[in-house]
NUKOL-657532 format. One record per residue (C-alpha): residue in one letter; y, x, z. Coordinates in Angstrom, 1 decimal. Each point is the difference from the previous one (the first is absolute). Layout:
BEGIN
res A, py Y, px X, pz Z
...
! end
This chain:
BEGIN
res I, py -23.2, px -49.7, pz -22.9
res L, py -2.7, px -1.0, pz 2.5
res S, py -0.5, px 3.6, pz 1.0
res A, py 3.8, px 0.5, pz 0.6
res V, py 0.1, px -3.2, pz 2.1
res S, py -3.0, px 1.0, pz 2.1
res S, py 1.5, px 3.5, pz 0.5
res F, py 3.3, px -1.5, pz 1.0
res L, py -1.7, px -2.3, pz 2.5
res L, py -2.0, px 2.9, pz 1.4
res I, py 3.1, px 2.1, pz 0.5
res K, py 1.8, px -2.9, pz 1.6
res F, py -2.9, px -0.6, pz 2.4
res K, py 0.0, px 3.7, pz 0.9
res M, py 3.7, px 0.0, pz 0.6
res K, py -0.2, px -3.0, pz 2.2
res T, py -2.8, px 1.6, pz 2.0
res L, py 1.9, px 3.2, pz 0.3
res C, py 3.2, px -1.8, pz 1.1
res R, py -1.9, px -2.0, pz 2.6
res S, py -1.6, px 3.1, pz 1.5
res L, py 3.3, px 1.9, pz 0.0
res C, py 1.7, px -3.0, pz 1.7
res T, py -2.6, px -0.3, pz 2.7
res E, py -0.4, px 3.7, pz 0.7
res K, py 2.8, px 1.7, pz 1.9
res L, py 0.7, px 3.0, pz -2.2
res S, py 2.8, px 1.9, pz 1.6
res F, py 1.2, px 3.5, pz 0.7
res H, py 1.1, px -1.2, pz 3.5
res K, py -2.0, px -0.3, pz 3.1
res R, py -3.0, px 2.0, pz -1.2
res V, py -2.6, px 1.1, pz 2.4
res L, py 0.7, px 3.4, pz 1.5
res P, py -2.7, px 2.6, pz -1.0
res A, py -2.4, px 0.8, pz 2.9
res N, py 1.2, px 3.6, pz 0.2
res L, py 3.5, px -1.0, pz 0.9
res I, py 1.4, px -1.3, pz 3.4
res A, py 2.2, px -3.1, pz -0.1
res L, py 3.3, px 0.5, pz 1.9
res S, py -0.5, px -3.5, pz 1.6
res S, py -3.5, px 0.8, pz 1.2
res S, py -0.5, px 1.1, pz 3.7
res E, py -0.8, px 3.5, pz -1.2
res G, py 3.0, px 0.1, pz -2.3
res K, py 2.3, px -1.2, pz 2.8
res K, py -1.5, px 2.7, pz 2.3
res I, py 0.7, px 2.7, pz -2.5
res F, py 3.5, px -1.3, pz -0.6
res R, py 0.7, px -0.1, pz 3.7
res E, py -1.3, px 3.5, pz 0.6
res A, py 2.1, px 1.3, pz -2.9
res L, py 3.1, px -1.8, pz 1.3
res Q, py -0.5, px 1.5, pz 3.5
res R, py -0.2, px 3.5, pz -1.5
res G, py 3.2, px -0.5, pz -2.0
res G, py -1.7, px 0.1, pz -3.3
res M, py 1.1, px -3.4, pz -1.2
res E, py 3.8, px 0.4, pz 0.0
res S, py 0.2, px -0.4, pz -3.8
res F, py -2.1, px -3.2, pz 0.0
res F, py 2.6, px -2.4, pz 1.2
res P, py 2.8, px 0.8, pz -2.5
res L, py -2.5, px 0.3, pz -2.7
res S, py -1.6, px -3.3, pz 0.7
res E, py 3.4, px -1.7, pz 0.0
res Q, py 0.3, px 1.0, pz -3.6
res F, py -3.3, px -1.4, pz -1.1
res I, py 0.0, px -2.5, pz -2.8
res T, py -3.2, px -1.3, pz -1.6
res Q, py -0.5, px 0.8, pz -3.6
res S, py 1.1, px -2.9, pz -2.2
res E, py -2.5, px 0.8, pz -2.7
res P, py -3.2, px 1.6, pz 1.5
res S, py -1.5, px 0.6, pz -3.4
res Y, py 2.7, px 2.6, pz -0.6
res C, py -1.3, px 2.1, pz 3.0
res S, py -0.2, px 3.7, pz -0.8
res L, py 1.6, px -0.3, pz -3.4
! end
């Protein structure tokens, strides 16, 4: 019985520790850091590229497409 109680207490301690770490860390699919090899649209370089493409007429589909954008309600289902 003592072994079962100590195992239970150890599991309870580990669960509390895990819960605390999960609650303090911001684990999310949203607002992740963009990989270094990509250019953020909101960066000065991204805006420059966008402006150049717009001036060349290559962004005509962007506006109607962006009006249809809806964020994924369950990011963990991405690519399923």
